[in-house]
N, C-alpha and C positions, 0 to 999 in steps of 0.2 A: 727615109730614115732621119734619125734625129741627131746623129753626130757618126761620127768614124767609128767609135765602138759599138753601137748599133748596128755599122755595115756589118763588122765581124759577127754579131749574133745573127744575122740574115745569113750569111755566108755558111755558119756552122749548122744552122738549121736546113739549107739546102743540101750540103753535103751529106748530113746525117740521114735525110729522109727522101732523097731523090731516088734512090733504087727499092723504098718498098711503098711507093704511090705516087701520087702526081703532086708536085709542089710548083706553088708560084710565089713569087716574091713582088713586093711592091704591086700585088693584084688590086685590080679597079673594083670599086665599090659600086653595083649596078645601082644607076640614077643617083649616085653621089659624086662629088669632086675629090673624095679622099681616097687615100691607097692603104690596104692592108698589108702589115710587115710581110707575114707569110700565111697563105693559103695551102691547107695540105688535104688530100683526099687520100686514105690507106687503101692498099692493094690488099684484098683479104686473104690470097695467095702468098702474101710476104710477112705473115705474123711472125714466123720464126726470127726473120731478121730485124724486124722491130723490137725484139724480145733482147737483142745485142747491144741494143743502144741505150739501155739502162732506163733512167727516169725520162729522157727524152723519147723512146720508145713508147712509153707508156701514155704520154701526153698525145701521141700520134696513133692510138688504138680507135679514134673516131675521125670523121672530119672536123676540121679545126681550124681556126684561126690563132695565130703566135704574134703577140706584140711585145717586143723586149724593149725595156728601159734600162739604161747602164747607169743612172742614177735613180731616183725615188720620183714617181708619177704623183702629180697632184691631183686632188680630187675632180678637177675639171678636165685635165687630162684623161683620166679613166673614165669620166663620163662621156668624153667624145669616143673612147675607144669601145666602150660597149655600145653605142648609137651606131658605130660602123659594124660591130658584131651582128646586132639586130637588123641592120640592112642587107648585110649579107644573108642572114637566115632568111628573109623575106624574098630577096633574089632567088635564092634556092629553091624556096617552096614553090615560088611561082613556075621554075622551070620544070621540077619535078615533086608534084606533093607526095609521092612516096619516099623521097629522098631522106635520110636520117637526118634529123637537126643537128645543127654544127656546135660545137664547143668553142667558147672563147679562153686561152691561157695568157693570162698578162704577166709576163717575167719582170719583177722589180729588184734589182741590187739592195735597196736599203727597204726597210719596212715603212711602209706608209700607212701609218695610223688612220688618217683621214678615210682613205679607200677602204680599208679592211672594215671600219665601223660602218661607214656609208653604205656599203655592199651587205651588211650584217653577215659577215663571213665566219665560218667555223673551221676548225681543222679538219681535212678530208680524212674520214676514217679508212685505214689502210694504206695509206699515203706518208713518207716520210714526213719529218718535222720541217715547216716553212710552205707546206702547201695547203691553201685554204680555199673552201668551196662558199661560193654566193649561193642566191636564191635560186632554187631548182628551177624555176621559171624561165630564168635568164640565160640559163647553161653557161656560168661563168666563175672560172677560177682564178687565183693569184698565186703566185709562186714566189715567195721571198727567197732570193738566192742566198744572201746572208745567213738566212737559217737554215739551210739544206745542209744534212751532214757531208762532212768533208770525206767521202768515199768515192771509189771507182765510179760506181753507179750512177751518180750525179755529176759526173765530172763534164760530159758535154754540155748540160744544161749551163753549169757552173762559168763554162767559157763564154758564155752569151751575157755575161754581166760586166760589171766594171769595178774600180777601184780595187779595195784588197780583195773580193771576191774572185777578179779575173787574175790579179797577182796570185794567189794561192792556187787557182786551178793552173795556171800555166806551171808552177813549180809541181804540182801535180803530174800534170801532161810530160813533164821533161823526165819524169821518174818511170813512165811506162815502158814496157818491153817493146823493142823495135817493131815486133810483128803484130803490135794489139791492135784490134780495129779501132778504137777511138784515135788512134796515132793517124790511120789512113784517113779518117774524117777532118780530124782537125788542123793538121799539118799544113794543108794548103791554105785554108783562111788564115791561120796566125801568120804564115809568111807573106800572104800577100797584103795583110793589114800592117805586117811590120814595114814592108815594102812602101805602102802608100805614106806610112808615117816618115820613113826616112827620106822619101823623095821631096816632101814639103817643106819638112822640117818639124819635131815635135812641137806643139802649140803650148804645151801644158808640162809641169813636171812628172804628172801621171804618165801621160805619153811618152816622155823620155826614160822614165823608169821601164817601160814595156819594151822599146827598142833596144835596152838594155839587157833585160831577162831574156829576151829571145833570141839573143847572139848565139847561145849554143844550140838552140834549135836549127839555125842558118848552117851551124858549123855539122851539125850530125846529118843535115840532108846532103850537105857536100859529100862527107864522108861515105854516106850510105850511097850515094850515087858511084862514089870509087868502085865502092867493094863490089855492088851490082854488076858494074860494067868488066870488073876482073874476072867476076865468077863466070859471066857470059862469055868471054874470050878463052877462059880456061876450058870451058864445056866445048865452045866451037873447034879450038887447035885439037884436043882430044879426039872429038869426032872427026876431023879431016885426017887423022892421022889412023885411028883405030876403029872408026865405026860408030854407031849409036853408044852415047854413054848410059851404062846401068841406071836404073830408075835411082837405086839406093845411094850409089855414087852421084848423081846429079844433085838428088836431095840435099847431100851433105856439103856439096860444092855451093850449092844456091843459099844454103844457110849460114855458111862461114860468114864472120864478120870482123877477122882478124886480118887486116891489109897485109901484113907482111907474110902472112901463112898463104894466102892466096897467091902472092908475088911467087912465093917458091912453087906453089902446085902449077901455076902458068907455066914456069919454066922447066918443071917435070913433063908437062904434057908436050911440050915442044921438043925436047932432048932426051927424056928416060923412056922407058919400056911400058907397056900397059900395067904391067904387075908392079912397078915400081910407081907408077901413079896410083893403083888401087892401095897400097900398102901404106903411101904416104898421106892420103887423105883419111883412111882408117886411122891411121896413129892420130892425125889430127883432130879427128873427131872425137876420138876416144880422149884425147888431152882436154879438150875443151868441155867434156862431161865431168870430168874429175876435177877441174878447175873450180 
């Protein structure tokens, strides 16, 4: 990868796609001394899981290489990228003549005018703004991350960028519901990325800003761990005294995010009656729905 931001892009791709097919990062290109950022082969049985990934899932409908640039690639960089893609294609065909021809997705934070012109690209029909298709013979496309609509379906892809694109994606990520699938995919890479920056110290103002803007995610992660631990302790104590917790009750306890409420339920599970616990959880759940 070209820098630490590109490492984040690789991690997001791996987290998002690993349950839907075969993912290889820094994949060796047969007969070459180069590495492909991400190589992906879809599992046909996991199509519904890919759909939940938004635009990232659409990119992964076929075998593909994903090369992410946190800045704007030059024409020379794009040419080298296409050469790697063709080498991957040749190697795949040599192993299996019946294998589907792979696709190359180049992700660029900025608009690489020379690359778009050099590949004779055109807006890809049926895709969001910012997605451009090259000659069909090359099976190559370019996604300009800064031109993508700022909506939830593009969030995982925008987390693979840099600069303003990444800052806005992190803002959108922070607003996601705690149970959003995008949060489960992106939180680990973002926290690892932040930890790496903090460990050696931000090298640029952009990296320093990322450390600051992700502090809230760290606090949310810690708080979420506390609530999950309190919820599991409440369930364990209830079941030690009264036997298996009814599924509806268990779901309500596990879904509760308010730490003071969970503390009260834990105390009640240890000192109250079964009926008091049930009534308290029912009242707390109703209050949460009405707020």
